[in-house]
C-alpha positions as CSV (number, residue, x, y, z in Angstrom):
1,M,-8.4,20.4,-85.3
2,A,-4.8,18.7,-86.3
3,G,-4.6,15.1,-84.6
4,A,-7.5,15.9,-82.2
5,T,-8.8,13.5,-79.9
6,S,-12.3,14.0,-78.1
7,A,-12.1,14.6,-74.4
8,R,-13.7,11.0,-72.9
9,R,-14.1,8.8,-69.6
10,V,-11.8,6.5,-69.6
11,S,-10.8,3.7,-66.8
12,G,-7.9,4.0,-64.5
13,S,-6.4,0.9,-66.6
14,A,-6.9,2.2,-69.9
15,P,-4.0,3.9,-71.7
16,A,-3.4,7.8,-71.1
17,I,-5.5,9.7,-73.7
18,S,-3.0,12.0,-76.0
19,F,-3.4,15.6,-76.7
20,D,-1.0,18.3,-78.0
21,V,-1.7,20.4,-74.7
22,I,-3.3,19.7,-71.3
23,I,-4.8,22.8,-69.6
24,V,-5.6,22.3,-65.9
25,G,-8.5,24.6,-64.7
26,A,-11.7,26.2,-66.6
27,G,-11.4,29.7,-65.2
28,F,-11.0,32.4,-67.4
29,A,-7.4,31.7,-68.0
30,G,-8.2,27.8,-69.1
31,M,-10.8,29.0,-71.3
32,Y,-9.2,31.4,-73.3
33,M,-5.9,29.1,-73.5
34,L,-8.4,26.5,-75.1
35,H,-9.6,28.9,-77.5
36,R,-6.2,30.0,-78.3
37,L,-4.8,26.8,-79.1
38,R,-7.7,25.7,-81.2
39,S,-7.2,28.5,-83.4
40,L,-3.4,27.3,-84.0
41,G,-5.1,24.0,-84.8
42,L,-3.6,22.1,-81.9
43,S,-5.7,19.4,-79.8
44,A,-6.3,20.5,-75.9
45,V,-8.4,19.0,-73.1
46,V,-9.4,21.2,-70.2
47,L,-9.3,19.1,-66.7
48,E,-11.3,20.9,-64.2
49,A,-12.1,20.1,-60.6
50,A,-15.7,22.2,-60.4
51,A,-19.0,20.9,-62.4
52,G,-18.6,23.9,-64.6
53,V,-16.4,27.0,-65.8
54,G,-15.8,29.9,-64.4
55,G,-12.9,29.3,-62.0
56,T,-13.1,31.4,-58.6
57,W,-16.6,32.7,-59.8
58,F,-17.7,29.1,-59.7
59,W,-16.9,28.7,-56.3
60,N,-17.2,31.8,-54.4
61,R,-21.1,32.0,-54.4
62,Y,-21.3,33.7,-50.9
63,P,-23.9,36.6,-50.6
64,G,-22.3,39.7,-52.0
65,A,-19.6,38.5,-53.7
66,R,-18.6,41.1,-56.2
67,C,-15.7,41.9,-58.5
68,D,-13.8,45.3,-57.6
69,V,-12.9,45.9,-61.3
70,E,-15.6,47.6,-63.4
71,S,-17.3,45.0,-65.3
72,M,-16.7,47.2,-68.9
73,Q,-12.8,46.3,-67.8
74,Y,-13.3,43.0,-65.9
75,S,-14.0,40.9,-69.3
76,Y,-12.1,39.7,-72.3
77,S,-11.1,41.7,-75.1
78,F,-9.9,39.0,-77.7
79,S,-13.2,39.2,-79.5
80,E,-14.9,42.3,-80.5
81,E,-18.2,40.3,-81.3
82,L,-18.0,39.2,-77.6
83,Q,-17.3,42.6,-76.6
84,Q,-20.1,44.4,-78.3
85,E,-23.1,41.6,-77.5
86,W,-22.8,41.0,-73.8
87,R,-24.6,43.6,-71.7
88,W,-23.5,44.5,-68.0
89,A,-26.3,44.8,-65.5
90,E,-23.9,46.7,-62.9
91,R,-21.1,49.0,-62.7
92,Y,-19.4,46.4,-60.6
93,A,-20.5,42.7,-61.5
94,S,-21.8,40.1,-59.1
95,Q,-20.6,36.7,-58.9
96,P,-23.8,35.2,-60.4
97,E,-23.6,37.8,-63.3
98,I,-19.6,36.7,-64.0
99,L,-20.5,33.3,-63.7
100,A,-23.4,33.7,-66.3
101,Y,-20.5,35.5,-68.5
102,A,-18.1,32.7,-68.2
103,N,-20.9,30.4,-69.4
104,Y,-22.2,32.5,-72.2
105,V,-18.4,32.6,-73.3
106,A,-18.0,28.8,-72.9
107,K,-21.0,28.1,-75.2
108,K,-20.3,31.0,-77.8
109,F,-16.9,29.3,-78.6
110,N,-18.6,26.0,-78.3
111,L,-15.5,25.2,-75.2
112,L,-17.4,22.3,-72.9
113,P,-16.5,19.5,-75.4
114,D,-13.5,19.8,-74.6
115,I,-13.5,20.5,-70.9
116,E,-13.5,17.3,-68.5
117,F,-15.4,18.5,-65.7
118,D,-15.4,17.2,-61.9
119,T,-12.1,15.7,-62.7
120,R,-9.2,17.1,-60.1
121,V,-5.7,16.9,-61.5
122,I,-3.6,15.3,-58.5
123,G,-0.6,14.4,-60.4
124,A,1.8,15.5,-63.5
125,V,5.2,13.8,-64.1
126,Y,7.5,15.1,-66.9
127,R,8.7,11.8,-68.8
128,E,12.3,12.9,-70.1
129,E,12.3,9.7,-72.2
130,D,9.6,11.2,-74.5
131,C,9.5,14.7,-73.4
132,R,5.7,14.5,-72.5
133,W,3.9,15.2,-69.3
134,L,1.8,12.4,-67.8
135,V,-1.4,13.9,-66.0
136,S,-3.5,12.0,-63.6
137,T,-6.5,12.9,-61.9
138,D,-8.8,11.7,-58.9
139,R,-11.0,9.9,-61.4
140,G,-8.4,7.4,-62.5
141,T,-7.6,8.7,-65.8
142,Q,-4.4,9.9,-67.4
143,F,-3.8,12.3,-70.1
144,R,-0.4,12.9,-71.9
145,A,0.7,15.8,-73.8
146,K,3.8,17.4,-75.1
147,W,2.9,20.8,-73.3
148,C,1.0,21.4,-70.0
149,V,-0.7,24.5,-69.0
150,M,-1.5,25.2,-65.2
151,A,-4.4,27.6,-65.6
152,T,-5.2,27.1,-61.7
153,G,-6.0,30.5,-60.7
154,C,-4.4,32.9,-58.2
155,L,-6.9,32.4,-55.6
156,S,-8.6,29.2,-55.8
157,A,-7.0,27.2,-52.9
158,A,-9.6,28.2,-50.1
159,Q,-7.6,28.4,-46.7
160,T,-9.3,26.7,-43.8
161,P,-8.1,28.1,-40.3
162,N,-6.7,25.4,-37.6
163,I,-9.2,26.2,-34.8
164,R,-9.0,23.3,-32.3
165,G,-12.4,21.4,-32.0
166,L,-14.0,22.7,-35.3
167,D,-15.0,19.5,-36.4
168,T,-17.1,19.3,-33.8
169,F,-19.2,21.7,-34.1
170,K,-22.8,20.6,-34.5
171,G,-24.0,23.8,-36.5
172,R,-23.4,24.3,-40.3
173,V,-19.8,25.6,-41.2
174,Y,-19.5,27.6,-44.4
175,H,-16.1,28.9,-46.4
176,T,-16.9,32.0,-48.6
177,G,-14.5,30.3,-51.0
178,N,-16.4,26.9,-51.6
179,W,-20.1,28.1,-50.9
180,P,-22.7,25.8,-51.3
181,H,-25.0,25.8,-54.7
182,E,-28.0,26.0,-52.8
183,A,-29.5,29.3,-51.2
184,V,-28.7,29.5,-47.7
185,N,-31.1,30.9,-45.2
186,F,-29.7,32.7,-42.1
187,S,-33.0,33.7,-41.0
188,G,-33.6,33.4,-37.0
189,Q,-29.8,32.2,-36.4
190,T,-26.8,33.1,-34.5
191,V,-24.3,33.7,-37.1
192,G,-20.5,33.9,-36.5
193,V,-18.2,35.2,-39.2
194,I,-14.5,34.8,-39.2
195,G,-12.4,37.1,-41.3
196,T,-12.9,40.7,-42.3
197,G,-10.8,40.8,-45.8
198,S,-12.6,41.0,-48.8
199,S,-14.8,38.3,-48.7
200,G,-15.7,39.0,-45.1
201,I,-16.2,42.7,-45.9
202,Q,-18.7,41.5,-48.8
203,V,-20.7,38.8,-46.8
204,I,-21.0,40.6,-43.7
205,P,-23.7,43.2,-44.5
206,E,-25.6,40.6,-46.5
207,I,-25.7,38.0,-43.1
208,A,-26.5,40.8,-40.9
209,A,-29.5,41.6,-42.8
210,Q,-30.7,38.0,-42.5
211,A,-29.7,37.0,-39.1
212,K,-31.1,37.1,-35.8
213,H,-27.6,38.2,-34.5
214,L,-24.2,38.2,-36.2
215,Y,-20.8,38.0,-34.5
216,V,-17.6,39.2,-36.4
217,F,-14.5,37.8,-35.2
218,Q,-12.0,40.2,-36.6
219,R,-8.3,39.8,-35.8
220,T,-6.9,42.3,-38.4
221,P,-9.0,45.5,-39.3
222,N,-8.8,46.5,-43.1
223,F,-9.1,49.3,-44.9
224,S,-12.1,49.6,-47.5
225,V,-13.6,52.4,-49.5
226,P,-17.1,52.5,-50.7
227,A,-17.9,51.0,-53.9
228,R,-20.6,53.1,-54.8
229,N,-22.0,50.5,-57.1
230,R,-25.1,51.3,-59.5
231,A,-27.1,50.0,-62.4
232,M,-24.9,50.1,-65.5
233,D,-25.5,53.3,-67.5
234,S,-26.4,53.0,-70.7
235,E,-24.6,56.1,-72.3
236,Y,-21.4,54.7,-70.3
237,E,-21.7,51.5,-71.7
238,R,-22.2,52.7,-75.2
239,S,-19.0,55.1,-74.8
240,W,-16.9,51.8,-74.2
241,K,-18.5,50.1,-76.7
242,K,-17.7,52.7,-79.5
243,N,-14.3,52.8,-78.4
244,Y,-13.4,49.4,-76.8
245,A,-10.1,48.9,-78.7
246,E,-8.8,52.6,-77.8
247,R,-9.6,52.4,-74.2
248,R,-8.5,48.6,-73.9
249,A,-5.1,49.8,-75.2
250,M,-5.0,52.6,-72.8
251,A,-5.7,50.2,-70.0
252,R,-3.0,48.2,-71.2
253,S,-0.5,51.2,-70.4
254,M,-1.9,51.3,-66.9
255,P,0.3,50.0,-64.1
256,A,-2.7,47.9,-63.1
257,G,-4.3,47.3,-66.8
258,I,-7.2,49.1,-65.4
259,L,-7.9,52.5,-67.4
260,C,-8.5,54.8,-64.5
261,Q,-7.2,58.5,-63.5
262,V,-3.8,57.7,-61.8
263,G,-2.4,61.0,-60.3
264,A,1.3,62.5,-61.4
265,K,1.7,64.5,-58.3
266,S,3.1,63.9,-55.1
267,A,0.7,63.9,-52.2
268,L,3.2,65.6,-50.1
269,A,3.1,68.3,-52.9
270,A,-0.3,69.0,-52.7
271,S,-1.9,71.3,-49.9
272,P,-4.1,69.9,-46.9
273,E,-7.0,71.6,-48.3
274,E,-6.3,70.0,-52.2
275,R,-5.3,66.4,-51.0
276,N,-8.5,66.5,-49.1
277,Q,-10.8,67.6,-52.0
278,E,-9.1,64.8,-54.3
279,F,-9.7,62.1,-51.3
280,E,-13.4,63.1,-51.2
281,R,-13.9,63.3,-54.8
282,R,-12.5,59.6,-55.0
283,W,-14.4,58.7,-52.1
284,A,-17.9,60.1,-53.5
285,Q,-16.9,58.5,-56.8
286,G,-16.2,55.0,-55.4
287,G,-13.9,52.0,-56.3
288,T,-10.2,51.4,-55.2
289,G,-9.1,54.4,-57.1
290,L,-8.2,56.4,-53.8
291,T,-5.1,54.8,-53.5
292,V,-3.7,55.7,-56.7
293,A,-4.7,59.7,-56.3
294,Y,-1.4,60.5,-56.2
295,S,1.9,59.1,-57.0
296,D,3.6,58.2,-54.1
297,L,1.0,56.5,-51.8
298,L,2.9,53.3,-52.1
299,R,6.0,54.7,-51.8
300,D,6.4,57.2,-48.9
301,V,5.2,56.1,-45.7
302,E,4.3,60.2,-44.9
303,A,2.5,60.6,-48.5
304,N,0.5,57.3,-47.6
305,E,-0.4,58.5,-43.9
306,T,-2.4,61.3,-45.8
307,A,-4.6,58.8,-47.5
308,A,-4.9,56.4,-44.5
309,Q,-5.7,59.2,-42.2
310,F,-8.5,60.4,-44.5
311,V,-10.3,56.8,-44.5
312,R,-9.4,56.3,-40.8
313,D,-11.4,59.8,-40.4
314,K,-14.5,58.3,-42.4
315,I,-14.8,55.2,-40.4
316,R,-15.3,57.2,-37.2
317,T,-17.9,59.6,-39.0
318,V,-19.7,56.2,-39.8
319,V,-19.4,54.2,-37.0
320,E,-21.6,55.4,-34.2
321,N,-20.1,53.6,-31.3
322,P,-16.3,55.3,-30.9
323,T,-15.1,52.3,-29.3
324,V,-16.2,49.8,-32.1
325,A,-14.9,52.5,-34.7
326,E,-11.4,52.6,-33.4
327,L,-11.3,48.7,-33.4
328,L,-12.4,48.7,-37.0
329,I,-9.7,51.1,-37.7
330,P,-6.2,49.6,-39.4
331,M,-3.4,51.2,-37.6
332,D,-0.8,48.4,-38.3
333,H,-0.2,48.9,-42.0
334,P,-0.1,51.2,-44.8
335,I,-3.2,52.0,-46.8
336,G,-2.9,49.8,-49.9
337,A,0.0,47.5,-48.8
338,K,-2.7,45.2,-48.5
339,R,-5.3,44.5,-51.3
340,I,-7.9,47.7,-50.5
341,C,-11.3,46.4,-50.3
342,S,-14.3,47.6,-52.0
343,D,-17.6,47.6,-49.9
344,T,-21.6,48.0,-49.6
345,K,-22.2,49.6,-46.5
346,Y,-19.5,47.7,-44.5
347,F,-18.8,49.9,-41.8
348,E,-22.4,50.8,-41.4
349,T,-23.1,47.2,-40.7
350,F,-21.7,47.8,-37.1
351,N,-24.6,50.2,-36.2
352,R,-27.0,47.8,-36.4
353,E,-28.2,46.0,-33.1
354,N,-27.9,42.6,-34.1
355,V,-24.4,42.8,-34.8
356,T,-21.2,42.7,-32.3
357,L,-17.5,43.1,-33.2
358,V,-15.1,40.6,-31.3
359,D,-11.7,41.7,-31.4
360,L,-9.5,38.6,-31.5
361,R,-6.4,40.5,-30.7
362,A,-7.4,41.0,-27.3
363,N,-9.7,37.8,-27.3
364,P,-8.2,35.2,-29.3
365,I,-10.0,32.4,-30.2
366,R,-9.4,29.4,-27.9
367,D,-11.5,26.5,-29.4
368,M,-15.0,25.3,-30.7
369,G,-17.3,23.1,-29.1
370,S,-20.6,21.5,-30.3
371,D,-22.5,24.7,-30.1
372,G,-20.2,27.6,-30.6
373,I,-17.0,29.3,-30.0
374,T,-14.7,30.3,-27.4
375,A,-12.8,33.8,-27.8
376,G,-10.7,35.1,-24.9
377,L,-13.0,34.4,-21.9
378,D,-16.2,34.6,-23.7
379,F,-18.6,31.8,-25.3
380,F,-20.6,32.9,-28.4
381,K,-23.3,30.2,-29.1
382,L,-24.1,30.0,-32.9
383,N,-25.9,28.1,-35.1
384,S,-23.8,28.5,-37.9
385,L,-20.5,29.8,-38.8
386,V,-18.6,31.3,-42.2
387,L,-15.1,31.1,-42.5
388,A,-14.2,34.2,-44.7
389,T,-10.8,33.2,-44.1
390,G,-9.1,33.6,-47.9
391,F,-6.7,31.5,-49.7
392,D,-3.2,30.0,-50.0
393,A,-2.8,32.4,-52.6
394,I,-0.9,32.4,-56.2
395,T,1.0,29.3,-55.2
396,G,-1.7,27.0,-53.1
397,A,-3.5,25.4,-56.1
398,L,-0.1,24.4,-57.8
399,S,1.1,23.1,-54.5
400,K,-2.1,20.7,-54.2
401,I,-0.8,18.8,-57.5
402,D,2.2,16.5,-57.1
403,I,4.3,18.1,-60.0
404,V,7.4,16.4,-60.8
405,G,9.9,17.6,-63.4
406,R,13.1,16.1,-64.6
407,H,15.4,14.1,-62.4
408,G,12.3,13.6,-60.3
409,L,12.6,16.9,-59.0
410,S,9.0,17.7,-57.1
411,L,7.6,21.7,-57.9
412,R,6.8,21.4,-53.9
413,E,10.1,20.7,-52.8
414,K,11.8,23.4,-55.3
415,W,9.3,26.2,-53.8
416,R,9.8,25.0,-50.4
417,D,11.4,28.1,-49.6
418,G,9.3,30.3,-52.1
419,P,8.4,29.9,-55.6
420,N,11.2,30.6,-58.5
421,T,10.0,31.3,-61.8
422,F,11.2,33.1,-64.8
423,L,8.5,35.7,-66.0
424,G,6.1,33.8,-63.8
425,L,5.5,31.7,-66.9
426,M,8.1,28.7,-66.3
427,S,10.2,27.1,-63.6
428,S,13.6,25.6,-64.4
429,G,13.7,22.0,-64.2
430,F,10.0,21.7,-65.8
431,P,9.9,21.7,-69.2
432,N,7.0,22.6,-71.3
433,L,5.3,23.4,-68.1
434,F,3.6,27.0,-68.4
435,V,1.9,28.7,-65.6
436,V,-0.8,31.6,-66.4
437,T,-0.3,34.4,-64.0
438,G,2.0,32.2,-61.7
439,P,4.4,33.8,-58.9
440,G,6.5,36.7,-60.5
441,S,3.9,37.9,-62.6
442,P,2.0,41.1,-62.3
443,S,-1.2,38.8,-61.4
444,V,-3.0,39.9,-58.2
445,L,-1.9,43.5,-58.5
446,T,-3.9,43.7,-62.0
447,N,-6.9,43.7,-63.7
448,V,-6.4,39.7,-63.7
449,I,-8.4,39.4,-66.9
450,V,-5.7,41.4,-69.1
451,A,-2.9,39.7,-67.1
452,I,-4.6,36.4,-68.4
453,E,-4.9,37.3,-72.0
454,D,-1.3,38.4,-72.3
455,N,0.1,35.6,-70.6
456,V,-2.0,33.1,-72.8
457,E,-1.1,35.1,-76.0
458,W,2.8,34.7,-74.9
459,I,2.4,31.1,-74.4
460,A,0.5,30.5,-77.8
461,S,3.2,32.5,-79.5
462,C,6.0,30.2,-77.8
463,I,4.2,27.0,-78.9
464,V,4.2,28.3,-82.4
465,H,7.7,29.4,-82.1
466,L,8.7,25.8,-81.1
467,L,6.7,24.2,-83.7
468,K,8.7,26.2,-86.4
469,V,11.9,25.4,-85.1
470,D,11.1,21.8,-84.4
471,G,11.7,22.5,-80.9
472,E,11.1,19.5,-78.5
473,Y,10.9,21.3,-75.3
474,I,11.4,24.5,-73.7
475,E,12.6,25.3,-70.3
476,A,13.7,28.3,-68.3
477,T,17.4,28.3,-67.1
478,S,18.6,28.5,-63.7
479,S,20.3,31.6,-64.0
480,A,17.4,33.5,-66.0
481,E,15.1,32.4,-63.1
482,E,17.5,33.7,-60.4
483,T,18.0,36.9,-61.9
484,W,14.2,37.6,-62.6
485,M,13.3,36.8,-59.0
486,E,15.8,39.1,-58.0
487,Q,14.2,41.5,-60.2
488,V,10.9,40.6,-58.6
489,Q,12.2,41.5,-55.0
490,K,14.0,44.4,-56.3
491,A,10.8,45.9,-57.5
492,V,9.2,45.6,-54.0
493,E,12.0,47.3,-52.2
494,G,11.2,51.0,-51.9
495,T,7.5,50.3,-51.8
496,L,5.1,50.0,-48.8
497,Y,4.1,46.4,-49.7
498,P,6.2,44.5,-47.1
499,Q,5.5,46.8,-44.5
500,A,2.0,44.7,-44.2
501,K,1.8,41.2,-43.0
502,S,-0.5,40.3,-46.3
503,W,-1.3,37.4,-48.3
504,Y,0.9,38.8,-51.2
505,L,3.6,37.5,-48.8
506,G,1.7,34.2,-47.8
507,A,1.6,35.8,-44.3
508,N,-1.9,34.2,-43.7
509,I,-0.4,30.7,-44.1
510,A,1.3,29.1,-41.5
511,G,4.9,27.7,-42.1
512,K,4.5,29.5,-45.6
513,R,7.9,31.5,-46.1
514,A,7.3,35.0,-46.3
515,V,8.3,35.7,-50.0
516,F,6.5,38.9,-51.9
517,L,4.6,36.6,-54.7
518,P,3.6,39.1,-57.4
519,Y,5.7,41.5,-59.6
520,V,5.0,45.1,-58.6
521,G,7.0,46.9,-61.4
522,G,3.6,47.3,-63.6
523,L,2.1,45.1,-66.4
524,P,3.4,47.8,-69.0
525,T,6.8,47.0,-68.0
526,Y,6.3,43.2,-67.5
527,Q,4.9,42.7,-71.0
528,R,7.7,44.6,-72.7
529,I,10.4,42.4,-70.6
530,C,8.1,39.4,-72.2
531,D,8.1,40.7,-75.7
532,E,11.7,41.3,-75.5
533,V,12.6,37.6,-74.5
534,A,10.5,36.1,-77.1
535,A,11.7,38.7,-79.6
536,M,15.4,37.3,-78.6
537,G,14.5,34.1,-79.5
538,Y,13.4,33.6,-75.8
539,S,16.3,34.6,-74.0
540,G,16.6,33.1,-70.7
541,F,15.1,29.7,-71.9
542,K,16.8,26.4,-73.5
543,I,15.1,25.1,-76.3
544,G,15.7,21.3,-76.7
545,M,15.4,20.4,-80.4
546,R,13.7,17.3,-81.8
547,P,16.5,14.6,-82.6
548,T,17.0,13.9,-86.3
């Protein structure tokens, strides 16, 4: 590689190690970015806080962790050889299998020599005098590069609830977003789980099958549909591998970048019998496709209610205790306005004698003591506590890094009232700083690996353009950024997303301003806009030329 400098450990007093590009994060975004930059002959280093690759799949090792996008699609498309040789074991891959896949990719493309593990980035400062980023780590090392790519992930900053006395609890406390590497055995224990979002819905059945007793502390019930996971069907796998290019192209034409059957008809145009038959078909099929059964489920309250009521009735059918069933039924938000969950016998778990649902709306958590938790007037003695309390999504990982751009501008300060970006890729005032699946991009509303690949390709092409024109830096203009963020907010208007207090809005983080973070206009529209911006010489960006 041209100008490559091997990644290596240095002391804090040593000069910064220079690369063409610094990449922060060794998840699927960081790995592909490294591979792509290498193909351009550029030197790059990946700085990763974890001890291995995989990003969110490295940390989220809790029992039952699984992807809700089919494994034949939740995978890289950039290498046909990789697509053909990797064999997925299940329809929906588990965390261990996805992590194994990430490690396989890292070894196949020899990425490991250019990744610095156990290295957390704590600061990044743009030096205007030489148009370079100076990146500092918790190991006292510094790295210098012309370009910096934040591949920090949308769901990588675990959120711990502010519970009085949590630090006094003498039992074990686990967070689903930072699970131990060693096996955790809950046999014979009384366990509490706080949170019934996606992670909670996956981990609760697993813990219930092992623990002496499980208390599920629920504040907000969520919609969930059966995954119907199963071993990979060999014929299904062959059909994908035979037509991978065609199917990937078709997936990229879909709003979420997932090849599935999206209904073109209004739910209100169908008869009740027809609707029920279609919902039953998708329920039996499994997966989250129920929310795209009709074209207006996320745009019309009455249409949405047909799907919501269908799922509520299913919950009532599955859960034997009517009182518990009603507590598990979401009534405060439209189905799909929060990320719909996909489960394996979640609702059935509440039929077990060793599982108790605690309604935190009626009985809020007051505090914790050395041996348990008080909710309302009741005390629950616990041996272990599991926090399935999610993430500071999309912006959380970036806010943990002290990023300083032009004129001492802090990214934290700039984004204090909500993040501002152009296309989710760059923020004005921060030249040569790219973000993969950043706020203002479709990110979490898509098959994120498709979104990652498209963002990485755009960034790589942008760098190639800068090299061709001798550009010293590229920076989003304030006007383009303002116009784009208006488009992002306009796109969500007329949808039902704002009717839910979700992590899409940052509603799960105290003090975080409620701003809808992802772009809901769909992946094809977003990618067309990105391509048009590039085709017009990167309109909306300022390119600073190298002094002659």
